[in-house]
N, C-alpha and C positions, 0 to 999 in steps of 0.2 A: 494291387495296387491300395486298393480303399482298404481292401482288409488288413494289409497288414499298417497303413494309417492307424485305422479304427482299433489296432493289437498292441501299438505302442500307446495309443491313446488312454485305451483302460489301462494299461500298465503304468501309466504318470498316474492316474485318478487313485490305483489299488494302494498305490507307496507314496504318493501324495504329503502323508506327515515325515516320512521316512528323509525324501526329497529336502521337504521345509528346515529338517533337525539338520541337514547336511549345511542346508545352505544357511542358516542360523549359523553355526558354531563358524563359516567359511568368511560370513559378513562381520562376526563379534572379534574374527581376529585383523579381517582389511580393516577396520575402525578403529580397533587398538594401533596398529601401525600407522594409521594416519594424525597420532595420539588422542584420539576421540574415545568417546566410552560410553554408549547410547544402551547397551543392553545390560541389565539386572537378572537377576535369577530368580526373581518374583515375578518377571514380566517375562520369562521363558515360554509359559504354558501359551499363553495371549500371542505372542510373536510367531509362536510355530505354528497356530492356529489360524494367523491372518496370511501367512506366505505359502500354506498347503494350498488356499484359497487363487492365490495367482497359480498354483500348477494343477489343482480341479481344472482352472479354466483354460490352461494350455491342453491339458488332456481331450475338456471337450470338444476344443476347436478341432483337434487330430482329429478325433471319432466323425469331425461332421456334426455333430449336437447340437441345438438352439443354445447360445448359450443367454446367460438374464441377460434383459434387457439392463444397459448401462453397468454390467456386472465391473469390466475392465475398469471401466473411465471413474465408477465408484471406489475401485482399489485402490488406482493410482492417483488419485484427488487426495484420498486418506492418508496415503502413506507420502505423497509429497507433503501434507498439511505439517506431517507427524517428522520428516526430517527440518523442515521450516523452522518446528518447533526446538526442537534440537539443534539448532545452528547448525547444522550440517552442508558446507559449501554446495553449491548445486555441482560445481565439477566432479566434487568428489561423491556425492550421490549417485549422478550419471553413471562414476565408473563402477560404484558399486553393483553397478545390475547387471554387470557382465557374468558375476556369480549367478543369475540365474541364469544365465544363457548357456554358462558351463556346465552347470549342475544338468541342465537337462539335455545337453550335445552329449554328457556321458551317459547317460541313459540310452541314446539313442545309439552310439557306438555300443556300447553291451549287444545287446538286442541285433545290430546289424552283426556282428562277430557267431552269436549265441543261431542264431536264426536266418541266418545267410539270407535275406533281404538283400533286396537289388537296391544298387549305387542309388538308380534313380528314386527309390523311396527314400532315403536319407534328402535327396531337391526338393522333394517335395514336403516336405518335412519342415526341411530348412523356408519354401514358400510361404508356409502357414505362422510358424511362430516366428520367424527374425519381424514380420510386419508389426505383430503381437505385441513385440518387448520392443519395439523403437516408436509406435504408439505410446504406450506405458510410457516412453522416457519422454516423449513430446510433451504427455499433459502434463509430467511432474517437473518439467521447464516451466510449462504456463503458473502451474502453483507458484514456483517463483518469482515469478514475475508481476504474477496478482500482487504479491507476499510487499515485493519492493516497489510496487505501484501504492501501495497502500503506505509504507514509511514517508515515500515522496511527499505523498498528500499531507501526510499528520505532519510532515516539516515545515511545508508550505505552509500550511495552517498558523500553526506556530510561532513562523516566521512573521505571517501578514499580521498575530495577531499583537506581539513586538512590535509590526511598524505603524500600528494605532495605541499608541500609549495613553491612559486616562491617568493625569497626575492630580491628585486633591492637593490641594495649596491652602485651603482655611473652609471653615462648616459651611456647608452649601456653596462648595466654588471649587471648581476643580479645571484641570489645564490639556488638550490635545495639540504636545507640538509633533507639527507634521515634517517630518525633514524625507527629501525626493519627489521623483514624479507623481503623480496622481492619477492614473486610469481610470477605466469604468471601472474592473475587479474592486479596486482600491477603494473607491468611491464612495461602492454599497461597500465596503467593511466598515469604513467610515463611519455613513449611516446607523449600522447594522451597531457598533460599537458606543457612539455617542449616547443611542437612544437606548439602549442597554446600563448603559453605565451611568447616564445619569440618572436615571430610573433609583438603580441600586445605592448612589449615595447620596437623592435626595437634594441632588443641588439644586440653586437659583440662577447662575451663571457660569456658564461655560465658554472658557474661551479657546477656541482655535489657532493657533500659532503657525502662521504659515512663512514662519522667515526664513528655512530651511528649505520650502518649494520653490524650483529655478525656475520657472515658469507659470504664469496664470493666464491661460488661454478660455476662449470663449465653452467650452465643454467644463474644465475645472471650476470657472464660476459658476455656469453653471450647476455641475454636482453639491457647491458649497451652499449656494440657496437652498434645496434641496434640505440640505442639512441643518440648515438656517429654520428652516419654515415646518419642519419635523420635531424639534426642540421645543418650537415656537406652541407647537402643538399640547404638549405634554407640559409646560408649562415654565420652561425653561431659556432664560435669555441668552443673547449666543453674540460674543464678541468676536469679533476675528482681528489679529494684531500680526505684523510684519507686513504692514502693506509700505515695501520699500520704495523709493522714487521712479525706479524703472516699469514696476509693477504698476504703481499709479498709471504713470503715462502709457503701457498697454491696455489697462482698462478701459481709459480716455477712448485709446485710438481703435478699442474694437466697440465702442458705441456700450458699454457691460452696466449696468445702474445696480450700482451699489447704497445707493441714495437711502433705503429703506432697512441694510442694514450698518450697525453699531461696528465703525472701523478705528481703527487706531496702530500708529507706525509702528509699536512696541510693545512687548509683553509688560515691561513697567507700564507705560502708560494707562493700558489695557488693565492690568491690577490696581492704579490709580484710581481711575474713571468707580470702579466699585467700591472707593473705601478702604483698601487693602493694602495701603503705603506703607505701614510698618514691616509689612512679609519683605518688600527690596530695597527697604532702608540697610 
């Protein structure tokens, strides 16, 4: 039985480029039917050699040879990255790999008929090849997952940056209008953006307007203190505007000390306090 598997393995390795060519033609037809066109004549030879590597791995597996470390993993990862780059949907990619399975099983069927191999040999072939192809599909699925996670991370970062806009209103003066709840992550972002933009814009005054912040508790107040202190270290004077009556009551009831921070009831008052009346008139 091992001899039969080794024979089929050698046959696959010897025919790897022929099998790859057949696979490439079928893949091209499959993608065209899906309304996709990712193969070009200039890439034909490169793609043929690349797919031949997978058939070589299959052949070596059947022979029981030691496969190059991470050979299948590297093949699957690179293939997955190429598919992602070409914007091929995951469902389409996974269905396309049935073509590799069909091509390799066609070889087995021919050998079974020509050499009168025992039926159990074909079962053994399936036990070796099917897990290999399943692993390949799983790795490619992981590549797609990682790509989607990166896209979500980029989108979340962009959204976060939009949540802390820095608006220059005059020479050496800027405003950061804050809207929505302030949690630990957003507090850190506010600190980073305030320091970076204040230095870049060379502002003397930075107004943190919290009119749109629904709740100011101990944590929010502590985080605002940190922003003010950090800005003070780089020579930027900070004003906190938008202290609504209910927020003032909350601050008093919590025993939060705002005496060392310049505060204003609204943005107009804050701008007026630094001599920018004409901007709000």
